[in-house]
C-alpha positions in Angstrom: -60.8 25.8 112.2 -59.2 28.0 109.6 -60.0 27.9 105.9 -57.1 28.9 103.7 -57.4 29.9 100.0 -55.0 27.9 97.9 -53.5 28.9 94.6 -51.4 26.5 92.6 -51.2 24.2 95.7 -49.6 27.1 97.8 -51.3 28.9 100.7 -52.3 32.4 99.7 -52.3 35.3 102.1 -56.1 35.0 102.8 -57.5 32.9 105.5 -60.7 33.0 107.5 -61.1 31.6 111.0 -64.4 30.3 112.2 -65.7 29.0 115.5 -69.2 28.7 114.1 -69.7 25.0 114.8 -73.0 23.2 114.3 -74.1 19.6 114.3 -76.3 18.8 111.2 -77.5 15.3 110.3 -74.9 13.8 112.7 -72.0 15.7 111.1 -69.9 18.6 112.4 -70.4 21.7 110.2 -68.3 24.9 110.1 -69.5 27.9 108.1 -67.1 30.4 106.5 -69.4 33.2 105.2 -68.1 35.5 102.4 -64.7 33.9 102.0 -62.2 35.9 100.0 -61.8 39.5 99.1 -62.2 41.7 96.0 -62.4 39.9 92.7 -61.5 36.6 94.5 -64.6 36.7 96.8 -66.4 33.4 96.5 -69.8 32.4 97.8 -70.0 31.2 101.4 -68.1 28.0 102.2 -69.0 25.2 104.5 -66.8 22.4 105.8 -68.6 19.2 106.8 -66.9 16.4 108.8 -68.2 13.0 109.6 -67.0 11.1 112.7 -64.9 8.9 110.3 -63.2 12.1 109.2 -62.5 13.1 112.8 -61.0 9.6 113.5 -58.8 9.8 110.5 -57.6 13.3 111.5 -56.8 12.0 115.0 -55.0 9.0 113.5 -52.9 11.2 111.2 -52.0 13.5 114.1 -51.1 10.5 116.3 -48.9 9.1 113.5 -47.0 12.4 113.8 -46.8 11.9 117.6 -49.1 14.7 118.5 -49.6 14.4 122.2 -53.3 15.2 122.4 -54.1 12.9 119.5 -52.2 10.0 121.2 -54.2 10.7 124.4 -57.4 10.7 122.4 -56.6 7.3 120.9 -55.8 5.9 124.4 -59.2 7.3 125.6 -61.0 5.7 122.7 -59.4 2.3 123.4 -60.1 2.6 127.1 -63.8 3.4 126.4 -64.0 0.4 124.1 -62.4 -1.9 126.7 -64.9 -0.6 129.4 -67.8 -1.2 127.0 -66.6 -4.8 126.3 -66.2 -5.4 130.0 -69.7 -4.2 130.7 -71.1 -6.5 128.0 -69.2 -9.5 129.4 -70.3 -8.9 133.0 -74.0 -8.4 132.0 
């Protein structure tokens, strides 16, 4: 994940990548320590995503025909169908 600094709704030249993923209270958390530089340095940032956020991101990417997002949607539907089948056969 990359956190970009925005100024006037335009990407600035500063970005910070992070692979520091954690799970906290059932949410995905990514920390971006000491984001910014010089006088624009801000305190640490954290991005928190719920599963609903992830589903909405996958849906948005699938709407743009992103191949992996389309596959993920199919996998979610297949898993749901299998769960339904197991319930019916129990």
